[in-house]
C-alpha positions as CSV (number, residue, x, y, z in Angstrom):
1,M,-42.0,14.8,109.3
2,A,-44.0,15.0,106.1
3,T,-43.8,18.8,106.4
4,S,-40.2,18.9,106.8
5,S,-39.6,16.5,103.9
6,T,-41.8,18.6,101.7
7,D,-40.0,21.8,102.7
8,S,-36.6,20.0,101.9
9,D,-38.0,19.0,98.5
10,H,-39.0,22.6,97.9
11,D,-35.5,23.8,98.9
12,T,-33.9,21.4,96.6
13,N,-36.2,22.3,93.7
14,T,-35.7,26.0,94.3
15,Y,-31.9,25.6,94.4
16,Q,-32.1,23.7,91.1
17,N,-34.3,26.4,89.5
18,M,-32.1,29.2,90.6
19,A,-29.0,27.2,89.3
20,N,-30.8,26.8,86.0
21,F,-31.7,30.5,86.0
22,K,-28.2,31.5,86.6
23,K,-27.0,29.2,83.8
24,Y,-29.5,30.6,81.4
25,F,-28.6,34.0,82.4
26,H,-24.9,33.7,81.8
27,L,-25.8,31.7,78.5
28,L,-27.9,34.6,77.4
29,V,-25.5,37.3,78.2
30,G,-22.5,35.4,76.8
31,K,-18.9,36.6,76.9
32,G,-17.0,39.2,74.9
33,P,-17.7,42.8,74.1
34,V,-21.6,42.2,74.0
35,S,-21.5,41.1,77.6
36,D,-19.2,43.9,78.7
37,V,-21.9,46.3,77.2
38,L,-24.9,44.6,78.9
39,L,-23.1,44.3,82.3
40,W,-21.6,47.7,82.0
41,R,-18.1,46.6,82.4
42,N,-17.2,49.1,79.8
43,T,-19.0,52.0,81.2
44,R,-18.3,54.6,78.6
45,L,-19.4,52.4,75.7
46,S,-22.6,51.3,77.7
47,A,-23.5,54.9,78.5
48,S,-22.8,56.1,75.1
49,I,-25.2,53.4,73.6
50,L,-27.9,54.2,76.1
51,L,-27.6,58.0,75.6
52,G,-27.7,57.5,71.8
53,V,-30.8,55.3,71.9
54,T,-32.5,57.8,74.2
55,A,-31.6,60.5,71.8
56,V,-33.2,58.6,68.9
57,W,-36.2,57.9,71.0
58,S,-36.5,61.6,71.9
59,L,-36.3,62.7,68.2
60,F,-39.2,60.2,67.3
61,E,-41.4,60.4,70.3
62,V,-40.8,63.9,71.8
63,Y,-40.0,66.0,68.7
64,A,-42.1,63.8,66.3
65,Y,-39.3,63.4,63.9
66,N,-40.0,61.3,60.7
67,F,-38.0,58.0,60.3
68,V,-37.4,58.4,56.6
69,S,-36.3,62.0,57.0
70,L,-33.9,61.0,59.7
71,I,-32.3,58.2,57.6
72,C,-32.0,60.7,54.6
73,H,-30.4,63.3,56.8
74,I,-28.0,60.9,58.4
75,S,-27.0,59.6,55.0
76,I,-26.5,63.1,53.7
77,F,-24.4,64.0,56.7
78,A,-22.3,60.9,56.3
79,M,-21.7,61.4,52.6
80,L,-20.6,65.1,53.3
81,I,-18.1,64.0,55.9
82,I,-16.7,61.3,53.5
83,Y,-16.6,63.7,50.6
84,I,-14.7,66.4,52.7
85,T,-12.3,63.8,54.0
86,Y,-11.4,62.4,50.6
87,T,-11.2,65.9,49.1
88,M,-8.8,67.1,51.8
89,A,-6.8,63.8,51.6
90,K,-6.1,64.5,47.9
91,Y,-4.4,67.8,48.6
92,T,-2.6,66.8,51.7
93,Q,-0.5,63.9,52.9
94,W,-3.3,62.0,54.4
95,D,-3.8,58.3,53.7
96,L,-7.0,57.5,52.0
97,P,-9.2,55.1,53.9
98,D,-9.5,51.6,52.4
99,F,-13.0,50.5,51.6
100,E,-12.3,46.9,52.1
101,E,-11.5,47.5,55.7
102,I,-15.1,48.9,56.3
103,T,-16.8,45.5,57.1
104,I,-18.9,44.0,59.8
105,P,-17.2,41.3,61.8
106,E,-18.5,37.8,61.3
107,S,-18.5,37.2,65.0
108,I,-21.5,39.5,65.4
109,F,-23.5,37.3,63.0
110,K,-22.3,34.1,64.7
111,W,-23.3,35.6,68.1
112,L,-26.8,36.5,66.8
113,Y,-27.1,33.0,65.3
114,R,-26.2,31.2,68.6
115,K,-28.5,33.5,70.6
116,T,-31.5,33.0,68.2
117,N,-31.0,29.1,68.4
118,N,-30.8,29.3,72.2
119,L,-33.9,31.4,72.3
120,L,-35.9,29.0,70.2
121,L,-34.7,25.9,72.3
122,N,-35.6,27.7,75.6
123,F,-39.1,28.7,74.2
124,Y,-39.7,25.1,73.1
125,Y,-38.7,23.7,76.5
126,T,-40.9,26.3,78.4
127,A,-43.9,25.7,76.2
128,S,-43.6,22.0,76.7
129,G,-44.5,22.5,80.3
130,E,-41.9,20.2,81.7
131,D,-41.2,23.1,84.4
132,L,-44.7,24.2,85.5
133,V,-43.5,27.1,87.4
134,R,-41.4,28.4,84.5
135,F,-44.3,27.8,82.1
136,L,-46.7,29.8,84.3
137,S,-44.4,32.6,85.0
138,T,-43.6,33.0,81.4
139,M,-47.1,33.0,80.4
140,S,-47.8,35.6,83.1
141,L,-44.9,37.7,81.9
142,L,-46.1,37.6,78.3
143,W,-49.6,38.5,79.4
144,M,-48.4,41.4,81.5
145,I,-46.3,42.7,78.5
146,S,-49.3,42.4,76.2
147,V,-51.3,44.5,78.7
148,I,-48.5,47.0,78.9
149,G,-48.3,47.2,75.1
150,N,-51.9,48.2,74.8
151,H,-51.0,51.4,76.9
152,F,-47.8,52.2,75.0
153,S,-46.8,52.9,71.4
154,S,-44.5,50.4,69.6
155,L,-41.6,52.8,69.8
156,N,-42.1,53.3,73.6
157,L,-42.4,49.6,74.2
158,I,-39.1,48.9,72.2
159,Y,-37.4,51.6,74.2
160,L,-38.7,50.2,77.4
161,C,-37.4,46.7,76.5
162,F,-34.0,48.3,75.5
163,L,-33.8,50.0,78.9
164,C,-34.5,46.7,80.7
165,V,-31.9,44.8,78.6
166,G,-29.4,47.6,79.1
167,T,-29.8,47.9,82.9
168,L,-31.3,44.8,84.4
169,P,-28.4,42.4,83.7
170,A,-26.0,44.7,85.3
171,L,-28.2,45.4,88.3
172,Y,-28.6,41.5,88.7
173,E,-24.9,41.0,88.7
174,R,-24.3,43.6,91.3
175,H,-27.2,42.5,93.6
176,E,-27.2,38.8,92.8
177,A,-27.6,37.6,96.4
178,E,-30.7,39.8,97.0
179,V,-32.4,38.9,93.7
180,D,-31.8,35.3,94.3
181,Y,-33.4,35.4,97.8
182,L,-36.5,37.2,96.5
183,V,-36.8,34.9,93.5
184,S,-36.4,31.7,95.5
185,K,-39.0,33.1,98.1
186,G,-41.4,33.8,95.2
187,I,-40.9,30.4,93.8
188,K,-41.7,28.8,97.1
189,D,-44.8,30.9,97.5
190,L,-46.0,30.1,94.0
191,K,-45.5,26.3,94.6
192,R,-47.4,26.5,97.8
193,L,-50.3,28.3,96.1
194,L,-50.3,25.7,93.3
195,E,-50.4,22.9,95.9
196,Q,-53.2,24.6,97.9
197,F,-55.2,25.1,94.6
198,D,-54.7,21.4,93.7
199,S,-55.8,20.2,97.1
200,N,-58.6,22.5,97.7
201,V,-60.1,22.8,94.2
202,L,-58.7,20.2,91.7
203,S,-58.7,17.3,94.1
204,K,-62.4,17.9,94.9
205,I,-63.7,17.8,91.3
206,P,-65.6,14.5,90.9
207,R,-64.3,12.2,88.4
208,G,-66.2,9.3,86.8
209,Q,-64.9,5.8,87.5
210,V,-63.0,4.2,84.7
211,K,-64.7,1.2,83.5
212,Q,-62.4,-1.8,83.1
213,K,-62.8,-3.6,79.8
214,K,-63.8,-7.2,80.1
215,R,-61.1,-9.6,79.2
216,N,-62.2,-12.7,77.2
């Protein structure tokens, strides 16, 4: 009976952890055009961004292109296009573009602000150790990333992270049931290992008796 009740508790905790994971996943991905890109709902835009970042990575890593030179060449190319467009518009019936319309939407900065706050709150909650499995898994993940970072350059590591961000959310959404099963199974196994470690190692460590203070 004790074993069955323990398994039931494990299932309940695992279900709650998976529900929290899904909540954080959808909270992190968000809604709107950003989530459409991350989840590949707009296939052309997502593929274009991925190909563009891959092209930039190839220029720097494969062809050893200089970053400052690339920025200067892009600026020169953009200025030439604008100059040609304005020059042709003066001698034709084209409407000149309005500079005031070339602005970055405020929604992008609001989205970045919300995501940064959510990231800080999640980091604080994870570091507090309220959820031991989450704390240990995050520490293990950060340690693995640090080990991987020792064997890759910063550019390769950033590109690898971009590939993960650009592909893993979409793969999870398409194979959510299989991923949930594997994650829940891994959480159960990790909890059993922690309990075995506690019962076989930590519980056998001798502890001194606490002396009670004499009351007058």
